[in-house]
C-alpha positions as CSV (number, residue, x, y, z in Angstrom):
1,M,29.5,-5.9,-5.8
2,Y,27.6,-5.2,-2.7
3,H,25.9,-8.1,-0.8
4,H,23.1,-7.5,1.7
5,L,23.7,-8.9,5.1
6,N,20.1,-9.5,5.9
7,T,17.4,-11.5,4.1
8,L,13.7,-10.8,4.5
9,T,11.0,-13.4,3.8
10,I,7.4,-12.3,3.4
11,F,4.8,-14.8,4.4
12,P,1.4,-13.8,2.9
13,E,-0.5,-16.1,5.2
14,K,1.0,-14.2,8.2
15,L,0.1,-10.9,6.8
16,N,-3.5,-12.2,6.3
17,R,-3.5,-13.5,9.9
18,N,-2.5,-10.1,11.2
19,L,-5.2,-8.4,9.2
20,D,-7.7,-11.0,10.5
21,I,-6.6,-10.3,14.1
22,L,-6.9,-6.5,13.7
23,T,-10.4,-6.9,12.1
24,S,-11.5,-9.2,15.0
25,L,-10.2,-6.8,17.7
26,Y,-12.1,-3.8,16.2
27,P,-15.4,-5.1,14.7
28,G,-16.9,-2.6,12.3
29,I,-13.6,-0.9,11.6
30,Q,-11.5,-1.8,8.5
31,P,-7.8,-1.6,8.9
32,V,-5.9,0.2,6.1
33,P,-2.5,-1.0,5.1
34,V,0.2,1.6,4.8
35,V,2.9,0.9,2.2
36,K,5.5,3.6,2.2
37,S,9.2,3.9,1.4
38,N,9.0,0.9,-0.9
39,A,7.2,-0.9,1.9
40,Y,10.1,0.0,4.1
41,G,12.4,-1.8,1.8
42,H,10.2,-4.9,1.5
43,W,9.4,-4.2,-2.2
44,I,6.1,-2.9,-3.4
45,K,6.4,-5.3,-6.4
46,I,6.1,-8.2,-4.0
47,L,3.4,-6.7,-1.8
48,A,1.1,-5.3,-4.5
49,P,-0.3,-8.7,-5.6
50,I,-0.7,-9.8,-2.0
51,L,-2.5,-6.6,-1.0
52,S,-4.8,-6.9,-4.0
53,G,-6.5,-9.8,-2.3
54,Y,-7.3,-7.9,0.9
55,N,-10.8,-6.6,1.6
56,V,-9.7,-3.1,2.6
57,P,-11.2,0.3,1.6
58,F,-7.8,1.5,0.2
59,I,-4.1,1.3,0.6
60,C,-2.0,4.3,1.8
61,V,1.3,5.3,0.3
62,D,3.6,8.3,0.8
63,S,4.1,9.5,-2.8
64,L,2.6,9.6,-6.2
65,Y,5.6,7.5,-7.4
66,E,4.6,4.7,-4.9
67,A,1.0,4.8,-6.1
68,Y,2.3,4.3,-9.7
69,E,4.5,1.4,-8.5
70,L,1.5,-0.3,-6.8
71,E,-0.4,0.0,-10.1
72,K,2.5,-1.1,-12.2
73,Y,2.7,-4.3,-10.2
74,G,-1.0,-5.1,-10.4
75,Y,-2.8,-3.3,-7.5
76,K,-6.1,-2.0,-9.0
77,K,-8.0,-0.8,-5.9
78,D,-8.2,2.7,-4.3
79,I,-4.9,4.4,-3.2
80,L,-4.6,7.2,-0.7
81,I,-1.4,9.3,-1.2
82,M,-0.5,10.8,2.2
83,G,2.5,12.8,1.2
84,Y,2.7,16.1,-0.7
85,V,1.8,15.9,-4.4
86,D,2.2,19.0,-6.5
87,P,-1.4,19.8,-7.9
88,R,0.0,19.9,-11.4
89,D,1.1,16.3,-11.0
90,I,-2.2,15.0,-9.8
91,P,-3.5,12.3,-12.2
92,R,-7.2,12.1,-12.8
93,R,-7.5,8.4,-12.2
94,K,-10.6,6.9,-10.7
95,N,-8.7,4.6,-8.3
96,F,-6.7,7.4,-6.6
97,V,-8.3,8.9,-3.5
98,Y,-7.8,12.6,-3.4
99,E,-7.7,14.8,-0.4
100,I,-7.2,18.4,-1.5
101,G,-6.9,21.4,0.7
102,R,-6.8,20.0,4.3
């Protein structure tokens, strides 16, 4: 059995504080969280409910799979998929933000 050498603890109040600081530094501009590569190993399933409480226009992910994972763990707001998605795989869901043909 493999044991990780590192442990990561996520403090939602610190994430909230960071968002508050960014918002105060740039009034009128809403920061957009980017959650990719399974939140860089921090687990989308842990971050999805935390991010649901943020007042942001959308969340960015790299892949359609990550968008599905966010939904699976309770994220119900808009999602922008920044990576390539085969047009045949594009779901027609109201909470996915589509940018076709840049």
